[in-house]
C-alpha positions in Angstrom: -98.4 61.7 -48.5 -94.9 63.0 -47.6 -92.7 60.7 -45.7 -92.1 61.5 -42.0 -88.4 62.1 -41.3 -86.6 61.3 -37.7 -86.1 64.7 -36.2 -82.8 64.1 -33.9 -80.9 66.2 -31.4 -81.7 68.0 -28.1 -85.5 67.8 -28.4 -85.1 64.1 -27.4 -84.8 63.0 -23.8 -84.3 59.1 -23.0 -85.7 57.6 -20.0 -85.0 54.1 -18.7 -86.9 52.3 -16.1 -85.8 49.0 -14.7 -87.8 46.1 -13.5 -88.2 47.4 -9.8 -89.6 50.7 -11.2 -92.3 49.3 -13.4 -92.5 46.0 -10.6 -96.3 46.6 -9.5 -99.3 48.3 -11.2 -98.9 51.4 -9.0 -95.4 51.6 -9.9 -96.3 51.8 -13.5 -98.5 54.5 -12.6 -95.8 56.6 -11.1 -93.3 56.0 -14.2 -96.2 57.5 -16.3 -96.4 60.4 -14.1 -92.6 61.0 -14.7 -93.1 60.8 -18.4 -95.9 63.1 -18.6 -94.2 65.7 -16.1 -91.2 65.7 -18.3 -91.4 69.1 -20.5 -89.1 67.7 -23.1 -90.4 68.1 -26.7 -90.0 64.7 -27.3 -89.3 61.7 -25.3 -88.2 57.7 -25.9 -88.5 55.7 -22.9 -86.7 52.3 -22.6 -88.6 49.6 -20.2 -87.5 46.3 -18.7 -89.9 43.4 -18.0 -91.7 43.8 -14.6 -89.6 42.7 -11.5 -88.8 39.1 -11.3 -90.7 38.5 -14.7 -87.2 37.8 -16.8 -86.2 35.3 -14.1 -89.7 33.5 -14.1 -89.2 33.1 -18.0 -85.8 31.8 -17.6 -87.2 29.1 -15.0 -89.7 28.3 -17.5 -87.1 27.2 -20.1 -85.0 25.5 -17.4 -88.3 23.3 -16.6 -89.3 22.6 -19.7 -86.1 21.5 -21.2 -85.5 19.4 -17.7 -88.9 17.9 -19.1 -90.4 19.2 -15.4 -94.2 19.4 -16.2 -94.6 22.4 -13.6 -93.4 24.7 -16.6 -97.2 25.0 -17.3 -98.3 26.1 -13.8 -95.2 28.5 -13.9 -96.3 29.9 -17.1 -99.8 30.4 -15.9 -98.3 32.4 -13.2 -96.6 34.9 -15.7 -99.9 35.0 -17.3 -101.5 35.8 -14.0 -99.2 38.5 -13.0 -99.4 40.8 -16.3 -103.2 40.0 -16.3 -104.0 41.4 -12.8 -101.9 44.2 -13.7 -103.7 45.0 -16.7 -106.9 44.9 -14.8 -105.5 47.5 -12.3 -104.2 50.0 -15.0 -106.4 49.6 -18.2 -110.0 49.6 -19.2 -112.3 49.3 -22.1 -110.8 48.7 -25.6 -107.2 49.1 -24.1 -107.8 46.4 -21.8 -109.2 43.9 -24.2 -106.8 44.9 -27.0 -103.9 44.1 -24.4 -105.5 41.0 -22.8 -105.7 39.5 -26.0 -102.5 40.2 -27.3 -100.9 38.9 -23.7 -103.4 35.7 -24.2 -102.0 35.1 -28.0 -98.5 35.4 -26.9 -98.9 33.0 -23.9 -100.4 30.7 -26.2 -97.5 30.8 -28.7 -95.0 30.4 -25.9 -96.9 27.2 -24.5 -96.5 25.6 -27.8 -92.7 26.6 -28.0 -92.0 25.5 -24.4 -93.8 22.1 -25.3 -91.6 21.6 -28.1 -88.6 22.4 -25.6 -90.2 20.1 -23.3 -90.2 17.1 -25.9 -86.5 17.9 -27.3 -85.0 18.3 -23.9 -83.0 21.0 -24.8 -83.2 24.3 -26.3 -81.1 26.7 -28.6 -80.0 30.3 -27.6 -82.6 31.8 -30.1 -85.5 30.2 -28.7 -84.3 31.3 -25.4 -83.9 34.6 -26.1 -87.3 34.9 -27.9 -88.9 33.3 -24.8 -87.6 35.7 -22.2 -87.8 38.9 -24.2 -91.6 38.8 -23.9 -91.5 40.4 -20.4 -90.2 43.9 -22.2 -93.0 43.3 -24.7 -95.9 43.4 -22.2 -94.5 46.0 -19.9 -93.9 48.6 -22.7 -97.3 48.2 -24.3 -99.0 48.5 -20.8 -97.0 51.6 -19.9 -98.0 53.1 -23.8 -101.7 52.5 -22.8 -101.3 54.4 -19.5 -99.7 57.3 -21.3 -102.1 57.3 -24.0 -104.9 57.2 -21.6 -103.8 60.8 -20.3 -104.4 62.1 -23.9 -100.9 62.4 -25.0 -99.6 61.2 -28.6 -97.5 57.9 -27.5 -96.6 54.5 -29.5 -94.5 51.4 -28.4 -91.9 50.2 -30.1 -90.8 46.4 -30.4 -87.0 47.1 -30.5 -86.1 43.5 -32.0 -87.5 45.6 -35.4 -84.8 48.5 -34.8 -81.6 47.2 -33.1 -79.3 45.1 -35.0 -76.4 43.4 -33.0 -73.7 41.1 -33.9 -72.9 38.4 -31.0 -69.4 38.4 -30.3 -69.3 36.2 -27.7 -71.7 34.4 -24.9 -72.0 37.4 -22.9 -71.4 40.4 -25.2 -72.8 42.1 -28.7 -72.0 44.8 -30.7 -74.7 47.0 -32.0 -74.6 47.9 -35.7 -75.4 51.6 -35.5 -75.7 52.0 -39.5 -78.5 49.1 -39.8 -80.1 50.1 -36.9 -80.2 54.0 -37.9 -81.8 52.8 -41.3 -84.5 50.5 -39.3 -85.2 53.4 -37.0 -85.7 55.8 -39.8 -88.4 53.5 -41.4 -90.0 52.7 -38.3 -90.5 56.2 -37.5 -91.7 57.1 -40.6 -94.5 54.7 -40.1 -95.1 55.6 -36.5 -94.5 59.0 -36.0 -94.9 60.2 -32.3 -93.7 62.4 -29.6 -93.5 59.9 -26.9 -92.1 56.3 -27.9 -92.3 53.4 -25.3 -89.2 50.9 -26.2 -88.6 47.6 -25.0 -85.4 47.1 -23.6 -82.9 44.1 -23.4 -84.4 42.7 -26.6 -82.8 43.2 -30.3 -82.2 41.1 -33.4 -79.2 39.3 -35.4 -78.8 40.6 -39.0 -80.6 37.7 -40.2 -83.6 38.8 -37.9 -83.2 36.4 -35.3 -84.5 37.6 -32.0 -81.7 38.0 -29.4 -80.8 39.8 -26.3 -78.2 42.6 -25.5 -77.2 39.9 -22.5 -76.7 41.4 -18.9 -77.8 44.6 -18.0 -79.3 45.2 -21.5 -81.9 47.7 -21.1 -79.3 50.2 -19.7 -77.5 49.3 -23.0 -80.6 49.7 -24.9 -81.2 53.0 -23.8 -77.7 54.2 -24.4 -77.9 52.8 -28.1 -81.1 54.5 -28.5 -79.9 57.6 -27.0 -77.1 57.7 -29.7 -79.7 56.9 -32.5 -81.5 59.8 -31.6 -78.8 62.0 -30.7 -80.8 62.8 -27.4 -79.9 65.7 -24.8 -79.5 63.2 -22.0 -80.1 59.5 -20.9 -81.7 59.0 -17.5 -81.5 55.7 -16.0 -84.1 55.5 -13.2 -83.3 52.7 -10.6 -83.7 52.2 -6.8 -80.6 54.2 -5.7 -79.9 58.0 -5.3 -76.9 57.8 -7.7 -73.3 56.5 -7.8 -71.7 56.4 -4.5 -68.3 57.1 -3.4 -68.1 53.5 -1.9 -70.2 50.9 -1.4 -72.7 52.3 1.6 -73.3 49.0 3.4 -69.7 48.9 4.3 -69.0 52.5 4.6 -72.0 54.4 6.4 -70.1 57.8 5.4 -70.2 57.1 1.8 -71.7 60.0 -0.3 -73.6 60.4 -3.5 -71.0 61.8 -6.6 -73.3 64.4 -8.3 -70.8 64.4 -11.3 -68.5 61.5 -12.9 -66.7 61.8 -16.0 -66.7 59.1 -18.9 -63.5 57.8 -17.8 -64.0 57.8 -14.2 -67.5 55.9 -14.6 -65.5 53.4 -16.7 -63.0 52.6 -14.3 -65.6 52.5 -11.5 -67.6 50.0 -13.3 -65.7 49.1 -16.4 -62.9 47.3 -14.7 -65.2 44.4 -13.6 -65.6 41.3 -15.0 -68.9 40.1 -16.6 -69.0 37.3 -13.9 -68.5 39.9 -11.0 -71.9 41.6 -10.2 -72.0 45.4 -10.1 -73.2 45.2 -6.5 -69.6 43.9 -5.6 -68.6 47.6 -6.2 -71.3 50.0 -5.2 -74.2 48.3 -3.3 -76.5 48.8 -6.2 -77.3 47.7 -9.8 -76.2 51.0 -11.0 -74.7 50.9 -14.5 -72.9 48.5 -16.7 -69.5 49.6 -18.4 -70.6 49.0 -22.2 -73.5 51.6 -21.4 -71.1 54.3 -21.6 -69.8 53.4 -25.0 -72.5 54.7 -27.2 -73.4 57.8 -25.6 -69.3 59.1 -25.4 -69.5 59.4 -29.3 -72.0 62.3 -28.9 -71.1 63.5 -25.5 -74.7 62.7 -24.3 -74.5 62.9 -20.5 -76.1 59.9 -18.4 -77.8 60.6 -15.4 -78.6 57.9 -12.4 -81.9 59.0 -10.7 -84.0 57.2 -7.9 -87.5 56.7 -8.8 -88.5 56.5 -5.1 -86.5 59.6 -4.1 -87.4 62.3 -6.9 -85.9 65.0 -4.8 -82.4 63.4 -4.9 -80.4 64.9 -7.8 -78.6 61.6 -8.7 -75.3 61.4 -10.7 -74.4 63.0 -14.0 -71.8 61.1 -16.0 -70.4 63.6 -18.7 -67.4 64.5 -20.7 -65.8 66.4 -17.7 -66.6 66.6 -13.9 -65.9 69.5 -11.9 -68.5 69.5 -9.3 -68.3 66.5 -7.2 -70.2 65.7 -4.0 -73.6 67.2 -3.3 -72.7 70.3 -5.3 -69.5 71.0 -3.7 -66.0 71.3 -5.8 -64.1 68.6 -3.7 -60.5 69.1 -3.8 -59.7 65.1 -3.7 -58.2 63.6 -6.6 -60.1 60.4 -5.9 -63.9 60.1 -6.6 -64.4 56.6 -5.4 -63.5 53.4 -4.1 -64.7 50.0 -5.1 -64.3 46.5 -3.8 -64.3 42.9 -5.2 -64.5 39.8 -3.0 -64.3 36.3 -3.5 -60.9 36.4 -5.5 -57.8 34.4 -5.6 -54.4 35.7 -6.6 -52.3 33.1 -9.2 -48.7 33.9 -8.8 -46.6 31.8 -11.9 -42.8 32.6 -11.3 -39.4 31.6 -12.3 -35.9 32.8 -13.8 -36.7 31.2 -16.7 -39.6 33.7 -17.7 -37.0 36.7 -17.8 -36.6 37.8 -21.6 -38.6 35.0 -23.1 -41.1 36.1 -25.3 -44.9 34.7 -25.3 -44.5 33.3 -21.7 -47.4 35.7 -20.6 -49.3 34.9 -24.0 -49.1 31.3 -23.0 -50.2 31.9 -19.3 -53.3 33.9 -20.3 -54.0 31.3 -23.3 -54.5 28.7 -20.8 -56.5 30.8 -18.6 -58.8 32.0 -21.9 -59.1 28.1 -22.6 -60.7 27.2 -19.2 -63.0 30.4 -19.6 -61.8 32.2 -16.5 -62.1 35.8 -16.5 -58.8 37.7 -15.4 -59.5 40.6 -12.9 -56.2 42.2 -12.5 -52.8 41.7 -13.8 -49.5 42.8 -12.2 -45.9 42.0 -13.3 -42.7 43.4 -12.1 -40.1 44.5 -14.6 -37.5 41.9 -13.5 -40.1 39.4 -15.4 -39.5 36.8 -12.7 -42.9 36.5 -12.1 -46.7 37.3 -13.2 -49.5 37.4 -10.6 -53.3 38.0 -11.6 -56.6 37.8 -10.0 -59.5 35.5 -10.7 -62.8 34.6 -9.3 -62.2 32.1 -6.6 -64.7 29.6 -7.9 -62.4 29.5 -11.1 -58.9 29.4 -9.4 -58.5 25.5 -9.2 -59.5 24.9 -13.2 -56.7 28.0 -13.8 -54.2 26.6 -11.4 -54.5 22.8 -12.9 -54.6 24.4 -16.7 -51.1 26.0 -15.8 -49.6 23.1 -14.3 -50.5 21.1 -17.4 -49.3 23.7 -19.9 -46.1 24.3 -18.0 -45.4 20.8 -16.8 -41.9 20.7 -19.0 -40.9 24.1 -17.8 -41.9 23.3 -14.2 -39.7 19.9 -14.3 -36.7 21.5 -15.6 -37.0 24.1 -13.3 -37.3 27.3 -15.7 -40.6 27.8 -13.7 -40.5 27.5 -9.9 -43.9 27.4 -9.2 -47.7 28.1 -9.9 -48.9 29.3 -6.8 -52.5 30.0 -5.4 -53.4 32.4 -2.8 -56.9 32.3 -1.8 -59.0 34.5 0.2 -58.5 37.9 -1.5 -60.4 41.0 -2.3 -59.6 43.9 -4.5 -59.7 47.5 -3.8 -59.5 50.0 -6.3 -59.1 54.1 -6.0 -61.0 55.9 -9.3 -60.4 59.6 -10.0 -59.4 61.5 -13.3 -57.7 64.1 -11.2 -55.1 61.1 -9.9 -53.6 61.5 -13.0 -52.1 64.9 -12.3 -51.9 65.0 -8.6 -48.3 63.6 -6.8 -48.8 61.8 -3.7 -52.1 59.9 -4.3 -50.8 56.2 -4.2 -48.2 57.3 -1.0 -51.7 58.8 0.7 -53.4 55.6 -0.5 -50.9 53.2 0.8 -50.2 55.0 4.0 -53.8 55.0 5.1 -53.9 51.0 4.4 -50.3 51.0 6.7 -52.0 53.3 9.5 -54.8 50.8 9.5 -52.1 47.7 9.4 -53.2 46.2 6.5 -50.7 44.5 3.9 -51.0 44.7 0.1 -50.6 41.6 -1.6 -50.4 42.7 -5.1 -50.5 46.1 -7.2 -51.7 47.4 -10.4 -51.9 50.8 -12.1 -52.4 51.5 -15.6 -50.6 54.5 -17.5 -53.7 56.6 -17.7 -53.5 56.6 -13.7 -57.3 56.8 -13.5 -57.2 53.6 -11.3 -55.0 52.2 -8.6 -55.8 48.7 -7.5 -54.6 46.6 -4.7 -55.1 42.9 -3.8 -55.6 42.6 -0.1 -56.8 39.6 2.6 -60.5 39.1 2.5 -60.9 39.8 6.0 -58.9 43.3 5.9 -61.0 44.4 2.9 -63.8 46.2 4.7 -61.2 47.9 7.4 -59.4 48.9 4.2 -61.9 50.6 2.4 -63.0 52.4 5.4 -59.5 53.6 6.1 -58.9 55.3 2.6 -62.4 56.6 2.3 -61.8 58.5 5.5 -58.5 59.4 4.5 -59.4 60.8 0.9 -63.0 62.0 1.9 -62.6 63.6 5.6 -65.4 61.4 6.4 -65.3 60.7 10.5 -61.9 59.0 11.2 -63.6 55.9 13.5 -61.7 54.3 16.0 -62.6 51.1 18.1 -61.5 51.5 21.7 -60.9 49.2 24.5 -60.8 50.8 28.1 -59.0 48.5 30.3 -59.2 49.3 34.1 -62.4 51.3 34.9 -61.1 52.4 38.4 -60.8 56.0 39.2 -58.7 57.1 35.9 -60.5 54.9 33.5 -64.1 55.9 34.9 -63.0 59.7 34.6 -62.0 59.1 31.0 -65.0 57.1 30.2 -66.8 60.2 31.6 -64.6 62.5 29.7 -65.5 60.6 26.2 -69.0 60.5 27.2 -69.2 64.1 27.4 -67.2 65.2 24.5 -68.3 62.8 21.9 -70.9 64.7 20.3 -68.4 67.6 19.7 -65.8 65.4 18.3 -68.1 63.8 15.6 -69.7 67.0 14.5 -66.8 69.6 14.6 -63.8 67.4 14.3 -65.3 64.2 12.1 -63.8 62.0 15.0 -65.9 58.9 16.0 -64.4 57.2 19.3 -66.3 53.9 19.6 -65.7 52.4 22.9 -66.5 48.5 21.8 -65.7 47.2 25.6 -64.5 48.0 29.1 -62.8 45.4 31.3 -61.6 45.5 34.7 -60.0 42.6 36.9 -63.3 40.6 37.3 -66.1 41.6 34.7 -65.9 43.0 31.4 -68.6 44.5 29.1 -68.6 44.1 25.2 -70.5 45.6 22.7 -70.9 45.3 18.5 -71.7 48.9 18.0 -70.3 50.9 20.9 -71.4 51.4 24.5 -73.8 54.0 25.2 -71.4 55.9 27.8 -74.1 57.8 29.8 -75.1 54.1 31.2 -71.9 52.1 31.2 -71.6 51.7 34.7 -75.2 50.3 35.2 -74.3 48.2 32.0 -71.5 46.6 33.6 -73.1 45.9 36.4 -76.2 44.4 34.5 -74.6 42.7 31.4 -71.0 42.4 32.6 -69.4 39.0 32.0 -66.2 37.2 33.5 -63.3 39.2 32.3 -61.1 37.6 29.7 -58.3 40.1 28.4 -58.0 37.5 25.5 -61.5 37.4 24.4 -61.7 41.2 25.1 -58.8 41.9 22.8 -60.1 39.9 20.1 -63.7 41.5 20.1 -62.4 45.2 19.9 -60.1 44.4 17.1 -62.4 42.1 15.2 -64.9 44.7 14.0 -64.0 44.8 10.4 -66.2 47.8 9.8 -63.8 50.0 11.9 -60.4 50.2 10.4 -58.4 51.2 13.6 -58.2 49.8 17.2 -56.7 51.0 20.3 -56.6 49.6 23.8 -56.2 52.1 26.6 -54.6 50.5 29.7 -55.7 52.7 32.7 -54.1 50.3 35.0 -50.9 49.8 36.7 -50.7 46.0 36.1 -47.6 44.7 34.7 -49.3 41.8 33.4 -51.5 44.1 30.9 -48.3 46.0 30.4 -46.7 42.5 29.2 -49.2 42.4 26.5 -48.3 45.6 24.6 -45.7 43.6 22.5 -48.3 41.4 21.1 -51.0 44.1 20.4 -48.6 46.4 18.6 -47.8 43.2 16.3 -51.5 42.7 15.9 -52.0 46.3 14.5 -53.6 47.5 17.8 -52.6 50.9 18.9 -51.7 51.4 22.6 -52.4 54.4 24.9 -51.5 54.2 28.4 -50.6 56.3 32.0 -49.1 52.6 33.1 -45.5 53.1 33.8 -44.8 49.4 34.2 -43.9 48.7 30.4 -41.5 51.7 29.9 -39.9 51.3 33.4 -39.8 47.3 33.5 -36.6 45.2 32.0 -34.6 47.3 29.7 -34.3 44.5 26.9 -38.5 44.1 26.9 -38.5 48.0 26.5 -36.2 48.3 23.7 -37.9 45.6 21.8 -40.9 47.6 22.3 -39.6 51.0 21.0 -38.2 49.1 17.9 -41.4 47.3 17.1 -43.2 50.8 17.4 -40.6 52.2 15.2 -40.7 49.7 12.4 -44.6 49.4 12.2 -47.3 52.1 11.7 -49.0 50.8 15.0 -48.8 53.8 17.6 -47.8 53.6 21.3 -48.4 57.1 23.3 -47.8 57.3 26.8 -47.7 60.9 27.8 -49.6 60.4 31.0 -47.0 57.9 32.4 -44.6 60.9 33.6 -46.8 64.1 34.1 -50.3 63.2 33.9 -51.9 65.8 31.4 -48.5 67.7 31.2 -46.5 67.6 27.9 -43.4 66.3 29.3 -42.9 63.3 27.0 -43.7 65.6 23.9 -41.5 68.7 25.0 -38.4 66.0 25.4 -38.7 64.3 22.2 -39.0 68.0 20.5 -35.7 68.9 21.9 -34.1 65.5 21.0 -35.6 65.3 17.3 -34.5 69.1 16.9 -31.0 68.1 17.3 -30.5 69.6 21.2 -28.7 67.4 23.5 -30.2 66.6 27.1 -27.7 67.3 29.7 -30.0 67.2 33.0 -33.6 66.6 33.7 -34.9 67.4 37.4 -38.3 67.1 38.4 -40.9 67.3 41.3 -43.4 64.7 40.4 -46.6 65.8 42.4 -48.0 62.3 42.1 -45.6 61.9 45.2 -45.4 65.2 46.2 -49.1 65.8 45.8 -49.8 62.9 47.7 -47.2 64.3 50.6 -48.6 67.8 50.2 -52.3 66.5 50.4 -51.6 64.2 53.5 -49.3 67.0 55.5 -51.8 69.7 54.8 -54.6 67.4 56.0 -52.9 66.0 58.7 -53.8 68.3 61.7 -56.1 68.3 64.5 -57.5 65.2 65.6 -57.3 63.7 62.1 -55.2 60.3 62.0 -52.5 59.6 59.3 -54.1 56.4 58.1 -57.3 58.2 57.8 -55.9 61.2 55.6 -53.5 58.5 53.3 -57.1 56.6 52.8 -58.8 59.9 51.7 -55.8 60.8 49.3 -56.3 57.5 47.8 -59.8 57.9 47.0 -59.0 61.3 45.8 -56.8 60.0 43.3 -53.7 61.5 44.8 -51.9 58.1 44.8 -51.2 55.1 42.7 -53.3 52.1 43.8 -50.8 51.2 46.2 -50.0 54.3 48.0 -46.5 52.7 48.9 -45.5 53.4 45.1 -45.8 57.1 45.9 -44.3 57.2 49.6 -41.3 54.8 48.7 -40.4 56.8 45.9 -41.0 54.0 43.4 -43.3 55.8 41.3 -40.9 58.8 41.0 -38.2 56.0 40.0 -40.3 54.6 37.3 -40.6 58.3 36.0 -37.0 59.1 36.0 -36.1 55.6 34.3 -38.7 56.6 31.5 -37.2 59.9 31.0 -33.6 58.5 31.1 -34.5 56.1 28.5 -36.4 58.6 26.4 -32.9 60.5 26.7 -31.2 57.5 25.2 -29.8 56.1 28.7 -29.8 52.2 28.9 -31.0 52.0 32.7 -32.6 49.5 34.7 -34.9 50.3 37.5 -32.5 49.1 40.1 -29.8 51.3 38.6 -32.0 54.2 40.3 -31.0 55.1 44.1 -34.3 55.8 45.9 -34.7 57.6 49.2 -37.9 56.0 50.3 -40.5 57.7 52.8 -42.5 54.5 53.9 -41.9 52.8 57.4 -39.6 49.8 57.1 -42.3 47.3 58.6 -44.8 48.4 55.8 -42.8 48.1 52.9 -43.3 45.8 49.9 -41.9 42.6 50.7 -42.8 43.0 54.3 -46.5 43.4 53.6 -47.9 41.4 51.0 -50.6 43.6 49.1 -52.0 47.5 49.2 -54.7 46.1 51.1 -52.5 44.9 54.0 -50.6 47.9 53.8 -53.9 50.2 54.2 -55.0 48.0 57.0 -51.9 48.2 59.1 -51.3 51.6 58.6 -53.4 52.5 61.7 -51.3 50.5 64.1 -48.2 53.6 63.3 -51.1 56.4 64.0 -49.9 57.1 67.2 -46.4 57.4 66.5 -47.0 59.5 63.5 -49.2 61.8 65.4 -46.1 62.1 67.8 -43.8 63.0 64.9 -46.6 65.6 63.8 -46.7 67.2 67.3 -42.8 67.4 67.6 -42.4 69.1 64.1 -45.3 71.8 65.2 -43.2 72.6 68.4 -40.0 72.8 66.4 -42.2 75.1 63.7 -43.0 77.2 66.6 -39.1 77.6 67.3 -38.6 79.0 63.8 -37.9 75.5 62.3 -39.9 75.8 59.4 -38.4 73.0 57.1 -38.0 69.8 59.1 -36.4 66.5 57.9 -37.8 63.9 60.2 -37.0 60.3 60.5 -40.3 57.8 60.6 -39.7 54.4 61.1 -36.2 54.7 59.8 -37.4 56.7 56.8 -36.6 60.5 55.9 -39.9 62.8 55.5 -39.9 66.3 54.6 -42.9 68.3 56.4 -43.6 71.7 55.0 -45.4 73.7 57.3 -47.9 76.0 56.3 -47.6 79.1 59.4 -45.8 81.3 57.0 -42.3 80.6 58.6 -40.6 79.3 55.6 -39.9 82.8 54.4 -37.2 83.2 56.9 -35.4 79.9 55.6 -32.6 80.3 52.8 -33.0 77.0 51.4 -36.1 74.4 51.2 -35.8 70.7 50.8 -37.8 69.0 47.9 -38.0 65.4 46.8 -36.9 65.1 43.4 -36.2 62.9 40.6 -33.1 63.6 38.3 -31.9 62.3 35.3 -28.1 63.0 34.9 -27.2 62.3 31.3 -23.8 63.5 31.3 -23.1 61.0 34.0 -25.5 58.2 32.7 -27.3 57.9 35.7 -30.6 58.8 37.7 -31.6 59.2 41.5 -34.6 59.8 43.7 -33.9 61.8 46.9 -34.5 64.6 49.0 -32.4 68.0 47.8 -31.9 71.6 48.9 -32.8 74.5 46.7 -32.7 78.2 47.4 -35.9 80.2 48.1 -35.7 81.8 44.7 -35.6 78.5 42.8 -38.6 77.6 40.8 -38.8 74.5 42.7 -39.2 76.0 46.0 -42.2 78.1 44.9 -44.3 75.0 43.9 -47.5 74.8 45.6 -50.8 72.7 45.2 -50.7 69.5 43.3 -48.4 71.1 40.6 -45.7 69.0 38.7 -42.5 70.9 37.7 -39.9 69.5 35.3 -36.5 71.4 34.3 -34.7 70.6 31.2 -31.0 71.8 31.3 -29.9 71.1 27.4 -27.2 72.7 25.0 -29.9 75.2 24.4 -31.3 75.8 27.6 -28.1 75.6 29.6 -28.0 78.9 31.5 -31.7 78.8 31.9 -33.5 75.5 32.1 -36.7 74.9 30.1 -39.5 74.8 32.5 -42.9 72.8 32.0 -45.0 73.4 35.0 -48.8 72.5 35.7 -51.1 70.1 37.7 -49.6 66.6 37.6 -51.8 64.6 39.8 -55.7 63.5 40.3 -58.3 61.7 38.0 -59.2 64.5 35.7 -55.8 65.8 34.6 -54.6 62.5 34.3 -57.7 61.0 32.2 -57.3 64.2 30.2 -53.8 63.7 29.3 -54.8 59.8 27.9 -57.7 61.7 26.3 -55.1 64.3 24.7 -53.0 61.1 23.3 -56.2 59.6 22.0 -57.2 62.5 19.9 -53.4 62.5 18.7 -53.8 59.1 17.4 -57.0 60.1 15.9 -55.0 63.1 14.0 -52.4 60.7 13.0 -55.0 58.3 11.5 -56.2 61.1 9.3 -58.7 63.0 11.2 -58.1 67.0 10.5 -56.3 68.9 13.0 
């Protein structure tokens, strides 16, 4: 009979099925179906032991060498698991043949375990022999199931084929030449179109049984793929493929349809054997050494999900152009990996510079204690070397270094061996990173905007991997921040709303109405994690249902505590960015801004108290904002929804010089217009003011409007934005509040509203006198009310006969370094004279706009436009944090 030669090449497809895939009799049937449905000419299938069996086998050994008699019952459990599975799958001669072999093997194992029990210890070769039985049994059962379908199938004990040389306790090197010879011999004796081979197990050159160590079945499949020169190697597992990040930490993580060998190597190859692959990608996908054998012959590896056959999986090959779900992704970064529970060791001293062998001595000491170095970083000054090791090994490492360098430390050549605990590693990986400028800048910028500090950095000259060391508590926020930046997944912001009054409530309703559109069309996910008022607060771990926030605040509200509220909103590690939106007019809340910004919390507010408060505090706040990546937006403090602050900044940033700013701020004039437009007939003045307050046309304390204080605050904000260093007390204000009701004379806004009806009769008389004067053609009247000047603009059309009108304005005089709030006369043709309704109007006179001022005009009062201005700032923040614009 002629010798049968082993055919090699594309006719072979290699499949590997892990323990989960063959964990039950039904799953073994599913595996057989996949093998049968594969239309490849020839197939080699590598199988692991049934789920948990390898652990059970190691447990047997541990119990036996510990002289624990329960090893006998544990072995019986292993026997029963395989016996019952065989009864489900096989019948007739196949069943009898398998059960005979199973009982023979178990009998031999019982004798070996008894010997281990008596000796009280076990050699590595004995251990490897015992644990390898799980693969022998699963391969035999699967081969019988495939043969039942009438296919030519044989099973292979790979201990007869694969020869490996142990290099350490966790590594082996395949002997490809010897393995190839043995494979040729085996195939000549067992020719078959389908081969079911054992994973994980092999032999030494002396034919002593051994294993391929951790994740050995993947390695077996890759070696077999290389020996057969297969078309591809498919690794079947329980996930859809390799993700761009751990999906448990980043919900927007995507499946990468293609990776290059180099990218796969970096993504799983840089981890230590002591660090489980789950630390990187959330699933036991692939071990780095699996890539080595197939790279030699350009054999692609495909990661597939046996529980989701419709998913295409991830293909690892020589080059990868298509990235995510078949799309050609422009991002140079393919994926992000994290490793937790690390510590940094920093060895530093001036005596290290220029001294050959220092690094060698450091890492020799680390090797001596068996610690694994995850990352190394050294600056060109050679003043220090820092490296990351697993936290559980850091004490031994530090002690070894202290001992090795005791003389250098005592002499001062080394200054310290320092340990920085509680660290995590974040790595960005991508082959395109090597040819794309600015990747590092984008990465570090995304981390900075999330207020995350980097403790150490490492990058190889291949540029495929940038690794940074962070605080452990920052790791998830960091991962989400960089993933969002490079993958344009949703920019998620944790929000806390302070002050659910008229403005805050309107903002919450606007957020509710727009949330779905922002998510779907703009990739912005705004999560309101809490709402706090003066008495109660409502907190959520995942984001409040804004369609029910009023109801929830009543039902589940707890006692308001601003410090606890801040910690809650900022404490969610799954959301990288936090913003607190202050919708109050409370100076106590405003005093917290500095502390919030220091903590990396962004602040958005219409509250004028911080920017118009003491100058030194304002300057510190702005300096802090400029020094950090934390944003402080306050467009709504001056013009509600109008772009007044941004217009002023645009002028200054482009080199223009402010000469003068004049404005009619309709928060005040809107209040007066509303009041005097409705202060007619039999209606009382106090009734109309109360109505204006409810409608949102006034500050919480209407005296802020009527006294001119609110305008003065806006003037001081604009003056300071223009570079003037003025205090609020420097602004002369012409007040419109009756003297007995001014702040100081009356304690609170509530008292003011209670006492205001006492002046209704006097105010009604003033109105009657004004109307009579209007009938005589006096259409613009400056009238004293309890010692205050008040302008009444009558609506009967007589104003057209007047050449001038009076307007209550705020003015910033940048040339003379001063500001003022007062009544001023303007000609009928002036834009200020033509204002109507609740509009604001601001005129910027600058060196560029000297002859004709730049005018900003539009609605400047009311809850809707003010909330809209705040909302606009929130979206501007999202854009700065990486949302597409």
